[in-house]
All heavy atoms as TSV, in Angstrom:
chain	resi	resn	atom	element	x	y	z
A	1	MET	N	N	-25.021	17.552	27.170
A	1	MET	CA	C	-24.482	18.522	26.231
A	1	MET	C	C	-23.428	19.389	26.906
A	1	MET	O	O	-22.410	19.700	26.306
A	1	MET	CB	C	-25.633	19.360	25.675
A	1	MET	CG	C	-25.253	20.188	24.513
A	1	MET	SD	S	-24.835	19.110	23.154
A	1	MET	CE	C	-24.810	20.234	21.838
A	2	SER	N	N	-23.672	19.778	28.159
A	2	SER	CA	C	-22.692	20.614	28.855
A	2	SER	C	C	-21.391	19.837	29.092
A	2	SER	O	O	-20.320	20.425	29.109
A	2	SER	CB	C	-23.262	21.142	30.172
A	2	SER	OG	O	-23.541	20.071	31.048
A	3	HIS	N	N	-21.494	18.511	29.278
A	3	HIS	CA	C	-20.296	17.687	29.455
A	3	HIS	C	C	-19.423	17.749	28.197
A	3	HIS	O	O	-18.216	17.891	28.283
A	3	HIS	CB	C	-20.693	16.242	29.758
A	3	HIS	CG	C	-19.536	15.304	29.837
A	3	HIS	ND1	N	-18.666	15.279	30.903
A	3	HIS	CD2	C	-19.104	14.365	28.978
A	3	HIS	CE1	C	-17.750	14.366	30.687
A	3	HIS	NE2	N	-17.985	13.791	29.521
A	4	ILE	N	N	-20.045	17.682	27.044
A	4	ILE	CA	C	-19.298	17.714	25.789
A	4	ILE	C	C	-18.718	19.098	25.535
A	4	ILE	O	O	-17.537	19.243	25.216
A	4	ILE	CB	C	-20.202	17.288	24.610
A	4	ILE	CG1	C	-20.576	15.806	24.764
A	4	ILE	CG2	C	-19.524	17.540	23.272
A	4	ILE	CD1	C	-21.642	15.349	23.805
A	5	LEU	N	N	-19.533	20.129	25.686
A	5	LEU	CA	C	-19.073	21.479	25.390
A	5	LEU	C	C	-18.138	22.036	26.453
A	5	LEU	O	O	-17.380	22.960	26.179
A	5	LEU	CB	C	-20.276	22.410	25.205
A	5	LEU	CG	C	-21.154	22.082	24.006
A	5	LEU	CD1	C	-22.360	23.018	23.958
A	5	LEU	CD2	C	-20.377	22.158	22.707
A	6	GLY	N	N	-18.176	21.472	27.648
A	6	GLY	CA	C	-17.306	21.951	28.717
A	6	GLY	C	C	-15.999	21.195	28.824
A	6	GLY	O	O	-15.085	21.626	29.516
A	7	GLY	N	N	-15.879	20.084	28.138
A	7	GLY	CA	C	-14.670	19.272	28.223
A	7	GLY	C	C	-13.707	19.600	27.098
A	7	GLY	O	O	-14.046	19.503	25.921
A	8	PHE	N	N	-12.490	20.010	27.472
A	8	PHE	CA	C	-11.508	20.378	26.458
A	8	PHE	C	C	-11.156	19.196	25.558
A	8	PHE	O	O	-10.893	19.372	24.373
A	8	PHE	CB	C	-10.244	20.944	27.111
A	8	PHE	CG	C	-10.442	22.310	27.694
A	8	PHE	CD1	C	-10.606	22.479	29.050
A	8	PHE	CD2	C	-10.495	23.422	26.876
A	8	PHE	CE1	C	-10.806	23.731	29.590
A	8	PHE	CE2	C	-10.704	24.684	27.392
A	8	PHE	CZ	C	-10.859	24.838	28.756
A	9	ASP	N	N	-11.150	17.981	26.110
A	9	ASP	CA	C	-10.836	16.819	25.280
A	9	ASP	C	C	-11.880	16.636	24.189
A	9	ASP	O	O	-11.561	16.322	23.051
A	9	ASP	CB	C	-10.696	15.553	26.127
A	9	ASP	CG	C	-11.937	15.226	26.948
A	9	ASP	OD1	O	-12.722	16.151	27.239
A	9	ASP	OD2	O	-12.090	14.051	27.330
A	10	HIS	N	N	-13.140	16.899	24.517
A	10	HIS	CA	C	-14.206	16.768	23.534
A	10	HIS	C	C	-14.100	17.857	22.470
A	10	HIS	O	O	-14.266	17.596	21.280
A	10	HIS	CB	C	-15.578	16.860	24.209
A	10	HIS	CG	C	-15.814	15.785	25.201
A	10	HIS	ND1	N	-15.471	15.919	26.522
A	10	HIS	CD2	C	-16.353	14.555	25.067
A	10	HIS	CE1	C	-15.793	14.810	27.159
A	10	HIS	NE2	N	-16.326	13.962	26.301
A	11	LEU	N	N	-13.829	19.067	22.909
A	11	LEU	CA	C	-13.723	20.174	21.953
A	11	LEU	C	C	-12.538	19.986	21.015
A	11	LEU	O	O	-12.648	20.248	19.811
A	11	LEU	CB	C	-13.617	21.503	22.702
A	11	LEU	CG	C	-14.846	21.873	23.530
A	11	LEU	CD1	C	-14.590	23.159	24.311
A	11	LEU	CD2	C	-16.070	22.018	22.645
A	12	LEU	N	N	-11.410	19.532	21.545
A	12	LEU	CA	C	-10.256	19.269	20.691
A	12	LEU	C	C	-10.544	18.141	19.711
A	12	LEU	O	O	-10.131	18.185	18.548
A	12	LEU	CB	C	-9.024	18.938	21.541
A	12	LEU	CG	C	-8.426	20.100	22.304
A	12	LEU	CD1	C	-7.321	19.606	23.243
A	12	LEU	CD2	C	-7.879	21.144	21.354
A	13	PHE	N	N	-11.258	17.133	20.167
A	13	PHE	CA	C	-11.640	16.035	19.293
A	13	PHE	C	C	-12.527	16.539	18.159
A	13	PHE	O	O	-12.293	16.234	16.983
A	13	PHE	CB	C	-12.359	14.951	20.096
A	13	PHE	CG	C	-12.895	13.826	19.262
A	13	PHE	CD1	C	-12.037	12.925	18.662
A	13	PHE	CD2	C	-14.254	13.677	19.079
A	13	PHE	CE1	C	-12.525	11.885	17.890
A	13	PHE	CE2	C	-14.753	12.640	18.314
A	13	PHE	CZ	C	-13.883	11.743	17.722
A	14	LEU	N	N	-13.534	17.321	18.489
A	14	LEU	CA	C	-14.423	17.855	17.453
A	14	LEU	C	C	-13.666	18.769	16.496
A	14	LEU	O	O	-13.884	18.732	15.279
A	14	LEU	CB	C	-15.595	18.607	18.096
A	14	LEU	CG	C	-16.577	17.745	18.865
A	14	LEU	CD1	C	-17.583	18.622	19.607
A	14	LEU	CD2	C	-17.282	16.770	17.948
A	15	PHE	N	N	-12.758	19.573	17.016
A	15	PHE	CA	C	-11.944	20.453	16.167
A	15	PHE	C	C	-11.073	19.636	15.217
A	15	PHE	O	O	-10.942	19.969	14.036
A	15	PHE	CB	C	-11.068	21.365	17.035
A	15	PHE	CG	C	-10.201	22.289	16.233
A	15	PHE	CD1	C	-10.758	23.338	15.516
A	15	PHE	CD2	C	-8.835	22.113	16.195
A	15	PHE	CE1	C	-9.965	24.195	14.767
A	15	PHE	CE2	C	-8.027	22.956	15.454
A	15	PHE	CZ	C	-8.600	24.003	14.738
A	16	SER	N	N	-10.497	18.548	15.728
A	16	SER	CA	C	-9.660	17.704	14.870
A	16	SER	C	C	-10.476	17.088	13.738
A	16	SER	O	O	-9.970	16.890	12.635
A	16	SER	CB	C	-8.957	16.618	15.685
A	16	SER	OG	O	-9.879	15.643	16.110
A	17	LEU	N	N	-11.742	16.794	13.999
A	17	LEU	CA	C	-12.603	16.268	12.944
A	17	LEU	C	C	-12.851	17.316	11.858
A	17	LEU	O	O	-12.932	16.987	10.675
A	17	LEU	CB	C	-13.943	15.804	13.511
A	17	LEU	CG	C	-13.927	14.543	14.358
A	17	LEU	CD1	C	-15.327	14.259	14.881
A	17	LEU	CD2	C	-13.408	13.361	13.572
A	18	LEU	N	N	-12.955	18.556	12.284
A	18	LEU	CA	C	-13.220	19.619	11.318
A	18	LEU	C	C	-12.022	19.899	10.411
A	18	LEU	O	O	-12.189	20.214	9.237
A	18	LEU	CB	C	-13.619	20.908	12.047
A	18	LEU	CG	C	-14.947	20.885	12.780
A	18	LEU	CD1	C	-15.131	22.176	13.565
A	18	LEU	CD2	C	-16.090	20.700	11.791
A	19	ILE	N	N	-10.812	19.811	10.952
A	19	ILE	CA	C	-9.638	20.165	10.153
A	19	ILE	C	C	-9.061	18.988	9.377
A	19	ILE	O	O	-8.306	19.191	8.429
A	19	ILE	CB	C	-8.534	20.814	11.015
A	19	ILE	CG1	C	-8.014	19.855	12.076
A	19	ILE	CG2	C	-9.023	22.106	11.639
A	19	ILE	CD1	C	-6.782	20.359	12.806
A	20	ALA	N	N	-9.410	17.779	9.764
A	20	ALA	CA	C	-8.877	16.593	9.084
A	20	ALA	C	C	-9.683	16.304	7.823
A	20	ALA	O	O	-10.902	16.369	7.834
A	20	ALA	CB	C	-8.913	15.393	10.025
A	21	ARG	N	N	-8.970	15.989	6.780
A	21	ARG	CA	C	-9.644	15.599	5.532
A	21	ARG	C	C	-9.616	14.088	5.462
A	21	ARG	O	O	-8.617	13.486	5.084
A	21	ARG	CB	C	-8.942	16.201	4.336
A	21	ARG	CG	C	-9.052	17.694	4.303
A	21	ARG	CD	C	-8.437	18.246	3.078
A	21	ARG	NE	N	-8.589	19.699	3.096
A	21	ARG	CZ	C	-8.410	20.452	2.050
A	21	ARG	NH1	N	-8.056	19.929	0.911
A	21	ARG	NH2	N	-8.558	21.745	2.149
A	22	GLN	N	N	-10.730	13.510	5.842
A	22	GLN	CA	C	-10.811	12.063	5.911
A	22	GLN	C	C	-12.077	11.581	5.234
A	22	GLN	O	O	-12.993	12.347	4.974
A	22	GLN	CB	C	-10.789	11.599	7.367
A	22	GLN	CG	C	-9.539	11.982	8.099
A	22	GLN	CD	C	-9.555	11.517	9.545
A	22	GLN	OE1	O	-10.564	11.045	10.034
A	22	GLN	NE2	N	-8.447	11.643	10.204
A	23	THR	N	N	-12.113	10.300	5.001
A	23	THR	CA	C	-13.318	9.694	4.439
A	23	THR	C	C	-14.348	9.521	5.553
A	23	THR	O	O	-14.027	9.597	6.741
A	23	THR	CB	C	-13.007	8.315	3.833
A	23	THR	OG1	O	-12.603	7.431	4.882
A	23	THR	CG2	C	-11.918	8.398	2.772
A	24	PHE	N	N	-15.582	9.278	5.156
A	24	PHE	CA	C	-16.638	9.053	6.135
A	24	PHE	C	C	-16.296	7.864	7.022
A	24	PHE	O	O	-16.525	7.908	8.236
A	24	PHE	CB	C	-17.985	8.819	5.439
A	24	PHE	CG	C	-19.087	8.522	6.416
A	24	PHE	CD1	C	-19.690	9.536	7.136
A	24	PHE	CD2	C	-19.493	7.215	6.631
A	24	PHE	CE1	C	-20.689	9.257	8.045
A	24	PHE	CE2	C	-20.497	6.922	7.541
A	24	PHE	CZ	C	-21.091	7.951	8.244
A	25	LYS	N	N	-15.744	6.814	6.450
A	25	LYS	CA	C	-15.381	5.624	7.226
A	25	LYS	C	C	-14.334	5.968	8.287
A	25	LYS	O	O	-14.410	5.484	9.418
A	25	LYS	CB	C	-14.859	4.527	6.298
A	25	LYS	CG	C	-14.565	3.231	7.005
A	25	LYS	CD	C	-14.125	2.163	6.037
A	25	LYS	CE	C	-13.807	0.867	6.799
A	25	LYS	NZ	N	-13.381	-0.203	5.910
A	26	GLN	N	N	-13.371	6.808	7.945
A	26	GLN	CA	C	-12.358	7.203	8.915
A	26	GLN	C	C	-12.964	8.042	10.038
A	26	GLN	O	O	-12.617	7.883	11.202
A	26	GLN	CB	C	-11.230	7.971	8.221
A	26	GLN	CG	C	-10.373	7.094	7.334
A	26	GLN	CD	C	-9.422	7.894	6.472
A	26	GLN	OE1	O	-9.780	8.943	5.944
A	26	GLN	NE2	N	-8.208	7.397	6.336
A	27	TYR	N	N	-13.877	8.961	9.680
A	27	TYR	CA	C	-14.574	9.742	10.702
A	27	TYR	C	C	-15.353	8.818	11.637
A	27	TYR	O	O	-15.292	8.956	12.855
A	27	TYR	CB	C	-15.552	10.745	10.074
A	27	TYR	CG	C	-14.931	11.984	9.518
A	27	TYR	CD1	C	-15.201	12.388	8.218
A	27	TYR	CD2	C	-14.100	12.786	10.285
A	27	TYR	CE1	C	-14.651	13.544	7.689
A	27	TYR	CE2	C	-13.544	13.949	9.767
A	27	TYR	CZ	C	-13.825	14.322	8.475
A	27	TYR	OH	O	-13.278	15.455	7.971
A	28	ALA	N	N	-16.093	7.887	11.059
A	28	ALA	CA	C	-16.917	6.974	11.852
A	28	ALA	C	C	-16.047	6.120	12.776
A	28	ALA	O	O	-16.396	5.904	13.948
A	28	ALA	CB	C	-17.747	6.084	10.935
A	29	THR	N	N	-14.913	5.651	12.281
A	29	THR	CA	C	-14.000	4.854	13.103
A	29	THR	C	C	-13.453	5.672	14.263
A	29	THR	O	O	-13.402	5.205	15.402
A	29	THR	CB	C	-12.841	4.314	12.236
A	29	THR	OG1	O	-13.384	3.519	11.187
A	29	THR	CG2	C	-11.867	3.497	13.060
A	30	MET	N	N	-13.051	6.907	14.000
A	30	MET	CA	C	-12.489	7.765	15.040
A	30	MET	C	C	-13.534	8.094	16.103
A	30	MET	O	O	-13.267	8.023	17.307
A	30	MET	CB	C	-11.949	9.061	14.436
A	30	MET	CG	C	-11.159	9.876	15.429
A	30	MET	SD	S	-10.549	11.483	14.858
A	30	MET	CE	C	-10.310	11.307	13.142
A	31	ILE	N	N	-14.740	8.420	15.676
A	31	ILE	CA	C	-15.808	8.741	16.622
A	31	ILE	C	C	-16.167	7.518	17.462
A	31	ILE	O	O	-16.358	7.616	18.679
A	31	ILE	CB	C	-17.047	9.281	15.869
A	31	ILE	CG1	C	-16.733	10.653	15.283
A	31	ILE	CG2	C	-18.265	9.341	16.774
A	31	ILE	CD1	C	-17.764	11.148	14.290
A	32	THR	N	N	-16.232	6.368	16.834
A	32	THR	CA	C	-16.562	5.134	17.550
A	32	THR	C	C	-15.496	4.785	18.577
A	32	THR	O	O	-15.810	4.456	19.726
A	32	THR	CB	C	-16.740	3.966	16.551
A	32	THR	OG1	O	-17.793	4.315	15.643
A	32	THR	CG2	C	-17.083	2.675	17.265
A	33	ALA	N	N	-14.227	4.882	18.194
A	33	ALA	CA	C	-13.132	4.578	19.117
A	33	ALA	C	C	-13.140	5.538	20.309
A	33	ALA	O	O	-12.973	5.117	21.465
A	33	ALA	CB	C	-11.794	4.645	18.392
A	34	PHE	N	N	-13.350	6.821	20.053
A	34	PHE	CA	C	-13.396	7.811	21.127
A	34	PHE	C	C	-14.557	7.516	22.072
A	34	PHE	O	O	-14.406	7.540	23.295
A	34	PHE	CB	C	-13.543	9.220	20.541
A	34	PHE	CG	C	-13.564	10.306	21.579
A	34	PHE	CD1	C	-12.391	10.828	22.080
A	34	PHE	CD2	C	-14.770	10.811	22.042
A	34	PHE	CE1	C	-12.409	11.836	23.035
A	34	PHE	CE2	C	-14.804	11.809	22.994
A	34	PHE	CZ	C	-13.612	12.329	23.494
A	35	THR	N	N	-15.720	7.212	21.506
A	35	THR	CA	C	-16.909	6.939	22.317
A	35	THR	C	C	-16.726	5.698	23.176
A	35	THR	O	O	-17.069	5.694	24.368
A	35	THR	CB	C	-18.141	6.786	21.410
A	35	THR	OG1	O	-18.282	7.977	20.639
A	35	THR	CG2	C	-19.394	6.537	22.217
A	36	ILE	N	N	-16.166	4.641	22.610
A	36	ILE	CA	C	-15.931	3.404	23.366
A	36	ILE	C	C	-14.937	3.653	24.498
A	36	ILE	O	O	-15.180	3.262	25.647
A	36	ILE	CB	C	-15.455	2.272	22.438
A	36	ILE	CG1	C	-16.594	1.824	21.533
A	36	ILE	CG2	C	-14.902	1.090	23.241
A	36	ILE	CD1	C	-16.170	0.894	20.415
A	37	ALA	N	N	-13.828	4.313	24.191
A	37	ALA	CA	C	-12.822	4.581	25.216
A	37	ALA	C	C	-13.381	5.455	26.333
A	37	ALA	O	O	-13.141	5.208	27.525
A	37	ALA	CB	C	-11.599	5.247	24.586
A	38	HIS	N	N	-14.138	6.463	25.976
A	38	HIS	CA	C	-14.722	7.361	26.974
A	38	HIS	C	C	-15.749	6.615	27.823
A	38	HIS	O	O	-15.804	6.794	29.041
A	38	HIS	CB	C	-15.363	8.558	26.272
A	38	HIS	CG	C	-15.626	9.721	27.162
A	38	HIS	ND1	N	-14.712	10.215	28.049
A	38	HIS	CD2	C	-16.730	10.490	27.299
A	38	HIS	CE1	C	-15.234	11.229	28.696
A	38	HIS	NE2	N	-16.458	11.416	28.266
A	39	SER	N	N	-16.540	5.766	27.201
A	39	SER	CA	C	-17.539	4.981	27.937
A	39	SER	C	C	-16.880	4.013	28.909
A	39	SER	O	O	-17.365	3.822	30.035
A	39	SER	CB	C	-18.427	4.209	26.961
A	39	SER	OG	O	-19.148	5.100	26.159
A	40	ILE	N	N	-15.784	3.408	28.496
A	40	ILE	CA	C	-15.064	2.481	29.380
A	40	ILE	C	C	-14.533	3.214	30.607
A	40	ILE	O	O	-14.713	2.751	31.737
A	40	ILE	CB	C	-13.926	1.774	28.620
A	40	ILE	CG1	C	-14.500	0.775	27.619
A	40	ILE	CG2	C	-12.964	1.075	29.589
A	40	ILE	CD1	C	-13.479	0.202	26.650
A	41	THR	N	N	-13.912	4.366	30.395
A	41	THR	CA	C	-13.364	5.097	31.543
A	41	THR	C	C	-14.468	5.585	32.472
A	41	THR	O	O	-14.319	5.536	33.697
A	41	THR	CB	C	-12.483	6.279	31.100
A	41	THR	OG1	O	-13.249	7.170	30.280
A	41	THR	CG2	C	-11.261	5.808	30.347
A	42	LEU	N	N	-15.586	6.041	31.912
A	42	LEU	CA	C	-16.703	6.478	32.754
A	42	LEU	C	C	-17.294	5.311	33.543
A	42	LEU	O	O	-17.597	5.442	34.728
A	42	LEU	CB	C	-17.788	7.138	31.901
A	42	LEU	CG	C	-17.455	8.509	31.336
A	42	LEU	CD1	C	-18.537	8.960	30.372
A	42	LEU	CD2	C	-17.261	9.522	32.440
A	43	THR	N	N	-17.436	4.161	32.894
A	43	THR	CA	C	-17.970	2.971	33.561
A	43	THR	C	C	-17.058	2.518	34.694
A	43	THR	O	O	-17.525	2.220	35.806
A	43	THR	CB	C	-18.160	1.827	32.545
A	43	THR	OG1	O	-19.066	2.265	31.532
A	43	THR	CG2	C	-18.704	0.580	33.223
A	44	LEU	N	N	-15.763	2.453	34.443
A	44	LEU	CA	C	-14.814	2.033	35.477
A	44	LEU	C	C	-14.827	2.990	36.669
A	44	LEU	O	O	-14.719	2.558	37.821
A	44	LEU	CB	C	-13.407	1.925	34.897
A	44	LEU	CG	C	-13.190	0.810	33.878
A	44	LEU	CD1	C	-11.789	0.916	33.262
A	44	LEU	CD2	C	-13.406	-0.550	34.494
A	45	THR	N	N	-15.008	4.276	36.398
A	45	THR	CA	C	-15.072	5.260	37.482
A	45	THR	C	C	-16.349	5.093	38.295
A	45	THR	O	O	-16.316	5.087	39.533
A	45	THR	CB	C	-14.983	6.681	36.910
A	45	THR	OG1	O	-13.755	6.818	36.199
A	45	THR	CG2	C	-15.045	7.720	38.010
A	46	VAL	N	N	-17.478	4.948	37.626
A	46	VAL	CA	C	-18.764	4.788	38.317
A	46	VAL	C	C	-18.771	3.521	39.167
A	46	VAL	O	O	-19.299	3.504	40.280
A	46	VAL	CB	C	-19.931	4.786	37.300
A	46	VAL	CG1	C	-21.228	4.334	37.950
A	46	VAL	CG2	C	-20.089	6.150	36.672
A	47	LEU	N	N	-18.174	2.459	38.668
A	47	LEU	CA	C	-18.123	1.202	39.415
A	47	LEU	C	C	-17.079	1.216	40.528
A	47	LEU	O	O	-16.992	0.273	41.310
A	47	LEU	CB	C	-17.839	0.035	38.457
A	47	LEU	CG	C	-18.935	-0.261	37.437
A	47	LEU	CD1	C	-18.480	-1.347	36.473
A	47	LEU	CD2	C	-20.235	-0.650	38.119
A	48	GLY	N	N	-16.305	2.265	40.602
A	48	GLY	CA	C	-15.289	2.385	41.649
A	48	GLY	C	C	-14.049	1.555	41.400
A	48	GLY	O	O	-13.263	1.338	42.317
A	49	LEU	N	N	-13.856	1.102	40.169
A	49	LEU	CA	C	-12.683	0.281	39.853
A	49	LEU	C	C	-11.436	1.132	39.624
A	49	LEU	O	O	-10.317	0.643	39.754
A	49	LEU	CB	C	-12.965	-0.599	38.632
A	49	LEU	CG	C	-14.107	-1.602	38.829
A	49	LEU	CD1	C	-14.417	-2.312	37.530
A	49	LEU	CD2	C	-13.765	-2.599	39.928
A	50	ILE	N	N	-11.640	2.380	39.250
A	50	ILE	CA	C	-10.529	3.325	39.144
A	50	ILE	C	C	-10.943	4.612	39.837
A	50	ILE	O	O	-12.124	4.953	39.904
A	50	ILE	CB	C	-10.111	3.605	37.683
A	50	ILE	CG1	C	-11.264	4.204	36.868
A	50	ILE	CG2	C	-9.552	2.369	37.014
A	50	ILE	CD1	C	-10.860	4.674	35.481
A	51	ASP	N	N	-9.982	5.302	40.370
A	51	ASP	CA	C	-10.222	6.572	41.046
A	51	ASP	C	C	-9.007	7.460	40.813
A	51	ASP	O	O	-8.008	7.355	41.511
A	51	ASP	CB	C	-10.464	6.352	42.538
A	51	ASP	CG	C	-10.834	7.637	43.248
A	51	ASP	OD1	O	-11.353	8.565	42.589
A	51	ASP	OD2	O	-10.592	7.709	44.464
A	52	ILE	N	N	-9.115	8.296	39.809
A	52	ILE	CA	C	-8.008	9.175	39.450
A	52	ILE	C	C	-8.383	10.602	39.817
A	52	ILE	O	O	-9.495	11.054	39.561
A	52	ILE	CB	C	-7.690	9.067	37.946
A	52	ILE	CG1	C	-7.331	7.624	37.594
A	52	ILE	CG2	C	-6.550	9.997	37.558
A	52	ILE	CD1	C	-7.184	7.357	36.126
A	53	SER	N	N	-7.441	11.317	40.381
A	53	SER	CA	C	-7.678	12.680	40.818
A	53	SER	C	C	-8.066	13.572	39.638
A	53	SER	O	O	-7.433	13.520	38.583
A	53	SER	CB	C	-6.415	13.239	41.474
A	53	SER	OG	O	-6.542	14.630	41.691
A	54	PRO	N	N	-9.082	14.419	39.816
A	54	PRO	CA	C	-9.449	15.373	38.756
A	54	PRO	C	C	-8.295	16.308	38.393
A	54	PRO	O	O	-8.249	16.825	37.295
A	54	PRO	CB	C	-10.612	16.148	39.361
A	54	PRO	CG	C	-11.168	15.267	40.408
A	54	PRO	CD	C	-10.015	14.482	40.939
A	55	LYS	N	N	-7.375	16.515	39.312
A	55	LYS	CA	C	-6.214	17.377	39.025
A	55	LYS	C	C	-5.358	16.783	37.910
A	55	LYS	O	O	-4.706	17.504	37.180
A	55	LYS	CB	C	-5.369	17.575	40.282
A	55	LYS	CG	C	-6.066	18.382	41.343
A	55	LYS	CD	C	-5.192	18.519	42.558
A	55	LYS	CE	C	-5.919	19.280	43.651
A	55	LYS	NZ	N	-5.115	19.406	44.861
A	56	ILE	N	N	-5.371	15.471	37.783
A	56	ILE	CA	C	-4.603	14.792	36.735
A	56	ILE	C	C	-5.423	14.698	35.450
A	56	ILE	O	O	-4.924	14.945	34.354
A	56	ILE	CB	C	-4.174	13.380	37.196
A	56	ILE	CG1	C	-3.227	13.497	38.379
A	56	ILE	CG2	C	-3.540	12.608	36.051
A	56	ILE	CD1	C	-2.947	12.175	39.052
A	57	VAL	N	N	-6.693	14.362	35.590
A	57	VAL	CA	C	-7.536	14.107	34.431
A	57	VAL	C	C	-7.932	15.386	33.707
A	57	VAL	O	O	-7.930	15.452	32.488
A	57	VAL	CB	C	-8.812	13.333	34.857
A	57	VAL	CG1	C	-9.735	13.116	33.681
A	57	VAL	CG2	C	-8.435	12.017	35.503
A	58	GLU	N	N	-8.270	16.420	34.439
A	58	GLU	CA	C	-8.748	17.679	33.859
A	58	GLU	C	C	-7.903	18.864	34.315
A	58	GLU	O	O	-8.403	19.769	34.960
A	58	GLU	CB	C	-10.209	17.909	34.243
A	58	GLU	CG	C	-11.174	16.846	33.803
A	58	GLU	CD	C	-11.439	16.850	32.306
A	58	GLU	OE1	O	-11.045	17.809	31.607
A	58	GLU	OE2	O	-12.044	15.892	31.822
A	59	PRO	N	N	-6.627	18.895	33.989
A	59	PRO	CA	C	-5.769	19.984	34.490
A	59	PRO	C	C	-6.165	21.365	33.955
A	59	PRO	O	O	-5.969	22.364	34.625
A	59	PRO	CB	C	-4.370	19.595	34.019
A	59	PRO	CG	C	-4.602	18.687	32.863
A	59	PRO	CD	C	-5.889	17.985	33.149
A	60	ALA	N	N	-6.741	21.429	32.782
A	60	ALA	CA	C	-7.107	22.719	32.212
A	60	ALA	C	C	-8.363	23.312	32.831
A	60	ALA	O	O	-8.629	24.495	32.681
A	60	ALA	CB	C	-7.293	22.581	30.698
A	61	SER	N	N	-9.137	22.518	33.533
A	61	SER	CA	C	-10.384	23.013	34.113
A	61	SER	C	C	-10.157	23.695	35.457
A	61	SER	O	O	-11.074	24.272	36.016
A	61	SER	CB	C	-11.388	21.876	34.265
A	61	SER	OG	O	-10.944	20.947	35.216
A	62	ARG	N	N	-9.000	23.656	35.960
A	62	ARG	CA	C	-8.710	24.277	37.265
A	62	ARG	C	C	-8.003	25.588	37.113
A	62	ARG	O	O	-7.313	25.918	36.318
A	62	ARG	CB	C	-7.864	23.320	38.097
A	62	ARG	CG	C	-8.554	21.993	38.263
A	62	ARG	CD	C	-8.751	21.667	39.710
A	62	ARG	NE	N	-9.476	20.431	39.806
A	62	ARG	CZ	C	-10.621	20.346	40.418
A	62	ARG	NH1	N	-11.167	21.365	40.968
A	62	ARG	NH2	N	-11.233	19.189	40.511
């Protein structure tokens, strides 16, 4: 939960869901795409296949 609430990308994503007037199917598609993309990047990082500096990935957290 702290990962979601502490990440600006997650908060902006949730905010965009609140202000967008979309159908349930569009919401579900957007949430699914975000979750898949985020899971892929986390998996690649854990496996050591990518290593990107936090200064690039999370510039607002510094």
